C-alpha positions as CSV (number, residue, x, y, z in Angstrom):
1,M,-0.1,-0.1,0.0
2,D,1.1,3.6,-0.9
3,K,1.9,5.2,2.1
4,T,4.3,7.8,0.6
5,R,2.1,10.1,-1.2
6,P,1.7,12.7,1.6
7,A,5.5,13.1,2.2
8,E,6.3,13.2,-1.3
9,H,4.1,15.8,-2.6
10,G,3.7,17.8,0.5
11,Q,0.0,18.5,0.1
12,P,-2.6,18.1,2.5
13,P,-2.7,14.7,4.3
14,H,-6.5,14.4,3.0
15,E,-5.8,15.3,-0.2
16,A,-2.9,12.7,-0.3
17,I,-5.4,10.2,1.0
18,A,-8.1,10.8,-1.2
19,A,-5.8,11.0,-4.4
20,T,-4.2,7.6,-3.7
21,L,-7.8,5.9,-2.9
22,R,-8.8,7.7,-6.5
23,E,-5.9,6.3,-8.2
24,R,-7.1,2.9,-6.6
25,I,-10.5,3.3,-7.8
26,Q,-9.3,4.3,-11.5
27,S,-7.1,1.6,-11.8
28,G,-9.2,-1.1,-11.1
29,E,-7.9,-2.2,-7.6
30,L,-11.0,-1.1,-5.9
31,P,-13.6,-2.2,-8.2
32,Q,-17.3,-1.0,-8.5
33,G,-19.2,-2.0,-5.5
34,A,-16.6,-3.0,-3.3
35,R,-16.3,-1.8,-0.1
36,I,-13.2,0.3,1.0
37,P,-11.1,-0.3,4.1
38,T,-12.4,0.9,7.4
39,Q,-11.4,4.3,8.6
40,K,-9.3,2.9,11.2
41,D,-7.2,0.8,8.6
42,L,-6.8,3.5,6.5
43,A,-5.9,5.7,9.7
44,G,-3.3,3.0,10.4
45,E,-2.0,2.9,6.5
46,F,-1.6,6.5,6.3
47,G,-0.4,7.4,10.0
48,V,-3.2,9.8,10.6
49,N,-6.1,10.2,12.8
50,R,-9.5,9.4,12.0
51,T,-10.7,12.8,11.1
52,V,-8.3,13.2,8.2
53,V,-9.6,9.9,6.6
54,R,-13.0,11.4,6.8
55,Q,-12.1,14.5,5.1
56,A,-10.5,12.3,2.4
57,L,-13.7,10.1,2.3
58,D,-16.0,13.1,1.9
59,A,-13.9,14.7,-0.8
60,L,-14.5,11.4,-2.5
61,K,-17.9,11.4,-1.9
62,R,-18.4,14.8,-3.1
63,D,-16.8,13.7,-6.5
64,G,-19.1,10.7,-7.1
65,F,-16.1,8.3,-6.4
66,L,-17.7,6.8,-3.1
67,T,-21.5,6.0,-2.1
68,D,-22.1,6.3,1.4
69,T,-24.0,3.1,2.7
70,G,-25.1,4.8,6.3
71,R,-24.9,3.1,9.9
72,G,-21.3,3.4,10.0
73,A,-20.3,0.7,7.3
74,P,-17.6,1.8,5.2
75,P,-18.8,3.4,1.8
76,T,-18.4,1.5,-1.5
77,V,-17.1,2.3,-4.8
78,A,-19.5,4.1,-7.0
79,E,-20.0,3.5,-10.8
80,P,-17.4,4.5,-12.8
81,A,-16.5,8.2,-12.2
82,H,-17.2,9.2,-16.1
83,S,-21.1,8.3,-15.6
84,H,-21.4,10.7,-12.4
85,H,-19.6,13.6,-14.1
86,T,-21.6,16.4,-15.0
87,P,-20.0,18.8,-17.5
88,K,-19.1,22.3,-16.0
89,P,-18.2,25.6,-17.4
90,A,-14.6,25.9,-19.3
91,G,-13.2,28.2,-16.5
92,T,-14.1,25.6,-13.9
93,E,-13.3,22.3,-15.4
94,L,-10.2,22.9,-16.8
95,A,-8.8,24.3,-13.5
96,E,-9.8,21.4,-11.5
97,R,-8.4,18.8,-14.0
98,L,-5.4,21.0,-14.2
99,Y,-4.6,20.7,-10.8
100,E,-5.3,17.2,-10.8
101,A,-2.9,17.1,-13.7
102,F,-0.1,18.8,-12.0
103,R,0.0,15.9,-9.3
104,S,2.1,14.0,-11.8
105,D,6.0,14.3,-12.0
106,H,5.7,14.9,-15.7
107,V,2.9,17.4,-16.8
108,T,2.0,17.8,-20.5
109,I,-0.6,20.1,-21.9
110,D,-1.8,20.3,-25.6
111,T,-4.3,22.9,-26.2
112,Y,-6.6,24.2,-29.1
113,S,-8.4,26.9,-28.6
114,L,-9.2,30.8,-29.9
115,T,-7.0,32.2,-27.2
116,T,-5.3,31.1,-24.0
117,E,-7.1,32.7,-21.8
118,T,-8.8,30.0,-20.2
119,L,-5.5,28.2,-19.9
120,N,-4.0,31.1,-18.2
121,N,-6.8,31.6,-15.8
122,A,-7.0,28.0,-14.8
123,L,-3.4,27.6,-14.3
124,A,-3.7,30.2,-11.4
125,R,-4.4,27.0,-8.8
126,P,-1.6,24.9,-10.0
127,H,0.9,28.0,-9.9
128,R,-0.1,29.0,-6.3
129,S,0.5,25.3,-5.4
130,I,4.0,25.2,-7.1
131,V,4.9,28.6,-5.4
132,D,4.1,26.8,-1.8
133,K,5.6,23.4,-2.8
134,T,2.5,21.7,-2.1
135,L,2.9,20.6,-6.2
136,T,6.3,19.8,-7.3
137,P,6.3,18.3,-11.0
138,R,9.6,17.9,-12.6
139,S,8.7,18.9,-15.8
140,V,5.8,20.9,-17.1
141,T,5.3,20.9,-21.4
142,V,2.7,23.0,-23.1
143,R,2.1,23.2,-26.7
144,A,-0.7,25.8,-27.5
145,I,-2.4,26.2,-31.1
146,I,-4.3,29.2,-31.9
147,P,-5.6,30.9,-35.1
148,S,-2.9,32.5,-37.1
149,P,-2.7,36.7,-37.1
150,D,-2.8,37.0,-40.8
151,A,-5.7,34.6,-41.3
152,Y,-8.9,35.5,-42.6
153,L,-11.3,34.0,-39.7
154,A,-15.2,33.4,-39.6
155,L,-15.4,34.7,-36.3
156,P,-15.2,37.4,-34.7
157,R,-16.8,39.7,-37.1
158,L,-19.1,42.8,-37.3
159,V,-22.7,41.8,-37.7
160,D,-23.4,44.3,-40.5
161,D,-19.9,43.9,-42.3
162,A,-18.2,40.8,-42.5
163,T,-15.0,42.4,-44.3
164,D,-14.2,44.6,-41.5
165,R,-11.1,43.7,-40.3
166,R,-11.2,45.6,-36.8
167,P,-12.6,42.7,-34.8
168,L,-9.8,40.8,-36.1
169,K,-7.3,42.9,-35.1
170,R,-9.0,43.5,-31.5
171,L,-8.8,39.5,-31.2
172,H,-5.2,39.4,-32.4
173,A,-3.9,41.7,-29.7
174,I,-6.1,39.8,-27.4
175,Q,-4.4,36.5,-28.5
176,R,-1.0,38.2,-28.3
177,T,-1.5,39.5,-24.9
178,W,-2.6,36.2,-23.0
179,A,0.2,34.0,-25.2
180,T,2.9,36.5,-24.0
181,A,1.5,36.1,-20.2
182,L,1.2,32.0,-20.9
183,R,5.0,32.0,-21.7
184,M,6.1,34.6,-19.2
185,S,4.0,32.4,-16.1
186,L,5.6,29.0,-17.1
187,G,8.8,30.5,-17.3
188,A,8.4,31.6,-14.1
189,F,8.0,27.8,-12.9
190,K,11.6,27.3,-13.9
191,D,13.4,30.7,-13.1
192,R,11.7,31.0,-9.8
193,Y,10.2,28.2,-8.4
194,D,12.3,25.4,-9.3
195,V,10.8,23.2,-11.6
196,P,13.4,21.7,-13.5
197,E,12.3,21.0,-17.1
198,V,9.3,23.7,-18.6
199,S,8.6,24.1,-22.2
200,C,5.9,26.6,-23.6
201,E,5.6,26.6,-27.5
202,I,3.0,28.3,-29.2
203,R,1.8,27.5,-32.8
204,T,-0.9,29.1,-35.1
205,V,-3.0,27.8,-37.9
206,P,-5.1,29.5,-40.7
207,A,-8.2,28.2,-39.2
208,T,-11.1,29.3,-36.9
209,P,-11.7,27.0,-33.9
210,L,-15.3,26.4,-33.7
211,Q,-14.6,24.1,-30.2
212,K,-11.7,24.1,-28.1
213,L,-9.6,21.2,-27.0
214,Y,-7.4,20.1,-23.9
215,V,-5.3,17.1,-23.7
216,L,-4.0,16.5,-19.8
217,N,-0.9,14.4,-19.5
218,G,-1.8,12.5,-22.6
219,S,-5.0,10.4,-20.6
220,E,-7.5,13.0,-20.5
221,A,-9.5,14.9,-23.2
222,L,-11.6,18.2,-22.4
223,M,-13.7,19.4,-25.5
224,G,-16.4,22.3,-25.5
225,Y,-18.3,24.0,-28.3
226,Y,-17.9,27.9,-28.8
227,H,-21.3,29.5,-29.2
228,V,-21.5,32.4,-31.1
229,I,-23.3,35.2,-29.3
230,R,-24.0,39.0,-30.6
231,D,-22.0,41.2,-28.1
232,K,-20.7,44.9,-27.9
233,V,-17.3,45.9,-27.5
234,T,-14.7,48.5,-27.7
235,Y,-11.8,48.7,-30.0
236,R,-9.6,52.0,-30.2
237,G,-12.3,53.9,-28.6
238,E,-15.0,52.6,-30.9
239,E,-18.0,50.5,-30.0
240,L,-18.3,47.5,-32.2
241,D,-21.5,45.5,-32.7
242,I,-20.3,41.9,-33.2
243,Y,-20.6,38.1,-33.7
244,D,-18.4,36.7,-31.0
245,V,-17.9,33.3,-29.1
246,I,-18.3,32.4,-25.5
247,G,-14.7,31.1,-24.0
248,L,-14.8,30.8,-20.0
249,E,-18.1,29.9,-19.9
250,S,-18.6,27.3,-23.1
251,T,-19.4,23.9,-21.5
252,L,-16.3,21.1,-21.4
253,F,-16.8,17.3,-21.8
254,R,-14.3,15.1,-20.3
255,S,-13.1,11.7,-21.6
256,S,-10.5,9.9,-19.4
257,I,-8.4,6.5,-20.3
258,H,-8.8,5.7,-16.5
259,D,-12.4,5.7,-16.7
260,H,-12.1,2.2,-18.5
261,D,-14.4,2.9,-21.1
262,Q,-13.7,2.3,-24.6
263,Q,-15.6,5.3,-26.3
264,D,-13.7,7.5,-24.2
265,N,-10.4,5.5,-24.6
266,M,-10.7,5.9,-28.7
267,F,-11.8,9.7,-28.0
268,V,-8.4,10.9,-26.1
269,E,-6.6,8.7,-28.6
270,D,-8.1,10.3,-31.6
271,S,-7.8,14.1,-29.8
272,K,-4.2,13.7,-29.4
273,N,-3.7,12.1,-33.0
274,W,-5.9,14.8,-34.1
275,F,-3.7,17.6,-32.4
276,Q,-0.3,15.8,-33.6
277,S,-1.4,15.9,-37.0
278,L,-1.7,19.7,-36.6
279,W,0.9,20.4,-34.8
280,K,3.5,18.6,-37.3
281,T,2.0,19.7,-40.6
282,I,0.3,23.5,-40.9
283,A,1.2,24.8,-37.4
284,E,3.8,27.6,-37.5
285,P,5.7,29.2,-34.6
286,M,4.1,32.2,-33.3
287,D,6.4,35.2,-33.0
288,L,6.1,36.7,-29.9
289,D,9.2,38.7,-29.8
């Protein structure tokens, strides 16, 4: 049994215990319907008191991994996590899944989106945990694909004039701001917070993203659709009436190879292959200098 996780990762004991039990459930070591060890046994295994164990179990129940049987009996393993998982807004879902991804020694993030804004915001929690050393990855590799700044995109666009390039110029300024911030934020992981290996590469393709995709650690894919909305924005002092897309609020749907579902496995693998096909062919490095 794994007793080393709390010491290895420096995270709160209840989070470490929950993470270990979650891994046992996802790997099939604790199958669906199985009762988990008693609080007494878990306290002895991890060298903590029962209060800490209860905190860990409560977290797993909230996440849908355990079903409480009541009357003091140990909880049982619920149905596979994916069947309990309710899709959430991108800003919330990506932040939660990134934090879990950063528990790994080697973190990889592949993303295809209109801008890197959602990714930038979602990195805030793992960033704080790296600063206080509760998360200590050995390497972080990010590959991001966004639209080319010289491409003629379908969105955003003026409501009354699709040929007016001001909405696109505004978008490209936003893209550049977030991409630069992403590279600087990740650079700080290595330069200031002792992550040994950090890589951040941003490339562009001449295409309009109508969905966003995040592949985390090669084992989990999050995909969501951009919904087109009508909005009024300001660009260089002028108010523009445009068709734009929802980013942070768009819903992300998650598939994981750990859920032991063939369709999920195939979706994750095909997402990886699709991203790689863009990365190795038409994607061009973005000049941020």
